[in-house]
C-alpha positions in Angstrom: -3.1 -22.5 16.0 -6.7 -21.1 16.3 -7.0 -17.7 14.4 -8.7 -16.4 17.3 -5.3 -16.6 19.4 -2.8 -15.8 16.4 -0.8 -13.0 16.5 0.1 -10.5 13.6 3.8 -11.7 13.6 2.7 -14.9 12.7 1.2 -14.0 9.3 3.6 -10.7 8.7 5.8 -10.9 6.2 9.4 -9.3 7.2 10.7 -5.9 5.4 13.6 -7.8 4.2 11.5 -9.8 1.8 10.4 -7.1 -0.1 12.1 -5.1 -3.1 12.8 -1.5 -1.6 13.5 2.1 -3.2 15.0 5.2 -1.5 12.6 8.5 -1.0 15.3 10.2 -2.7 14.8 8.0 -6.3 13.3 10.1 -9.0 9.9 9.7 -10.4 11.2 8.0 -13.3 13.2 5.6 -11.0 9.9 4.5 -9.3 8.4 3.8 -12.6 11.1 1.9 -13.7 11.5 0.0 -10.2 7.7 -0.6 -10.1 8.0 -2.1 -13.6 10.8 -4.3 -12.5 9.0 -5.6 -9.5 6.0 -6.5 -11.4 8.4 -8.4 -14.0 10.2 -10.5 -11.3 7.0 -11.3 -9.4 5.1 -12.3 -12.7 7.9 -14.4 -13.6 8.3 -16.1 -10.3 11.9 -14.6 -9.5 10.3 -12.7 -6.7 7.6 -13.2 -4.3 6.4 -9.9 -3.5 5.8 -6.9 -5.6 4.9 -4.4 -3.1 7.9 -1.7 -3.2 8.9 -0.5 0.2 10.2 3.0 0.2 13.2 3.6 2.6 14.4 7.2 4.3 18.0 8.7 4.2 18.3 6.6 7.6 17.2 3.2 6.0 14.0 3.5 7.9 11.3 2.0 5.9 8.5 4.8 5.7 5.9 3.9 3.1 5.4 1.8 -0.1 5.0 2.6 -3.6 2.3 1.3 -6.0 1.2 2.3 -9.5 -1.3 4.2 -8.1 1.0 6.6 -6.1 2.7 7.2 -9.6 -0.6 8.4 -11.1 -1.6 10.4 -8.2 1.9 11.8 -8.5 1.2 13.0 -11.9 -1.8 14.7 -10.9 -1.0 16.7 -7.8 -4.8 18.1 -7.3 -5.6 14.6 -5.7 -4.3 15.7 -2.5 -6.9 18.5 -2.2 -9.6 15.6 -2.2 -7.3 12.9 -0.6 -9.4 13.3 2.7 -12.5 12.5 1.1 -11.2 9.3 -0.3 -12.9 6.9 2.6 -16.3 8.2 2.2 -18.4 6.7 -0.7 -19.1 9.9 -2.7 -21.8 9.9 -5.5 -20.6 9.6 -8.8 -22.1 13.1 -9.7 -20.3 14.5 -6.7 -17.1 13.2 -7.8 -17.5 14.6 -11.4 -18.3 18.0 -9.9 -15.1 17.5 -7.7 -13.1 16.5 -10.7 -14.3 19.5 -12.8 -14.0 22.1 -10.1 -10.7 21.1 -9.3 -9.5 20.7 -13.1 -8.2 17.0 -12.4 -6.1 16.1 -15.8 -6.6 19.1 -17.5 -3.0 19.5 -18.8 -1.9 17.1 -21.4 -0.1 13.9 -20.1 3.1 14.8 -21.8 3.2 18.3 -19.9 2.6 16.1 -16.5 5.4 13.7 -17.4 8.1 16.5 -17.7 7.0 18.2 -14.5 7.7 14.7 -13.2 11.4 14.6 -14.1 12.2 16.9 -11.3 10.1 15.2 -8.6 11.4 12.7 -6.0 9.4 10.1 -4.4 9.5 11.8 -1.1 7.6 14.6 -2.9 4.6 12.3 -3.6 4.6 9.2 -1.6 1.7 9.2 1.1 3.1 8.0 4.4 1.3 5.4 6.2 -1.7 6.5 8.6 -2.9 4.6 11.9 -5.5 3.2 9.7 -2.9 1.2 7.6 -1.1 -0.2 10.6 -1.1 -2.9 13.4 1.5 -3.8 15.9 3.3 -7.0 16.0 2.1 -8.5 18.9 -1.7 -7.5 18.2 -4.1 -10.1 17.8 -5.2 -10.6 14.2 -8.7 -9.6 15.0 -7.2 -5.8 15.0 -5.9 -6.8 11.6 -9.0 -8.0 10.3 -10.8 -4.8 11.0 -8.5 -2.5 9.2 -8.4 -4.7 6.3 -12.2 -4.9 6.0 -12.8 -1.0 6.9 -10.0 0.2 5.2 -10.4 -2.3 2.2 -6.5 -2.6 2.5 -4.5 -5.0 0.6 -1.5 -5.1 3.0 -0.8 -3.4 6.2 2.4 -2.1 7.8 3.3 -4.0 11.0 5.3 -1.9 13.8 7.4 -3.2 16.4 7.7 0.2 18.9 8.1 3.1 16.2 9.6 0.9 13.6 8.2 -0.7 10.6 9.4 -4.3 10.5 7.0 -5.7 8.1 4.0 -5.9 6.0 0.8 -8.5 6.5 -0.7 -8.8 3.2 -4.6 -9.7 2.8 -3.9 -12.6 0.5 -1.9 -14.5 3.4 -4.6 -13.7 5.6 -7.2 -14.7 3.2 -5.2 -17.8 2.5 -5.1 -18.9 6.4 -9.0 -18.1 6.6 -9.6 -20.5 4.0 -7.5 -23.1 5.4 -9.4 -22.7 8.8 -12.5 -22.9 7.0 -11.7 -26.1 5.3 -10.8 -27.6 8.4 -14.4 -26.8 10.3 -16.5 -29.9 10.7 -19.7 -30.1 8.3 -22.8 -29.8 9.7 -24.9 -32.9 11.0 
């Protein structure tokens, strides 16, 4: 099938293929689950290392990455999170870091504080620029991948997250299509 006609559902991976963790899990349980997911992926036991987060009702509400853990340790990042999409000069970023006093506490102090935290306290919920609908054409996903520089996008069917589409799968399909293109005469 031509990529122009392909729909998101054809390249998405259903949520059932991913390891999961409860939003009620503790910070340390999150760290351990991420380590386990990475080990299983590296050893070939699992085809995914993305860790999905589910709520009390079993609905997928986000995904957990090592970056989320680091940001969870330093809550001041929330103060500039909305600026993350802008390409700021390094001097501006350094000034913001100094002003907001990032990483001023010893890591051991931040770790102690984390013991009382749950994933729901620091996980960022997916935004509309991180989501496509299951029946969208692939060009919608291409746009979000390129503009947002995402490694995966959530796939919704109605209001429910039913899967993820990974950039690695999309790129694989693009490369396969490119190899099938006729060479110029």
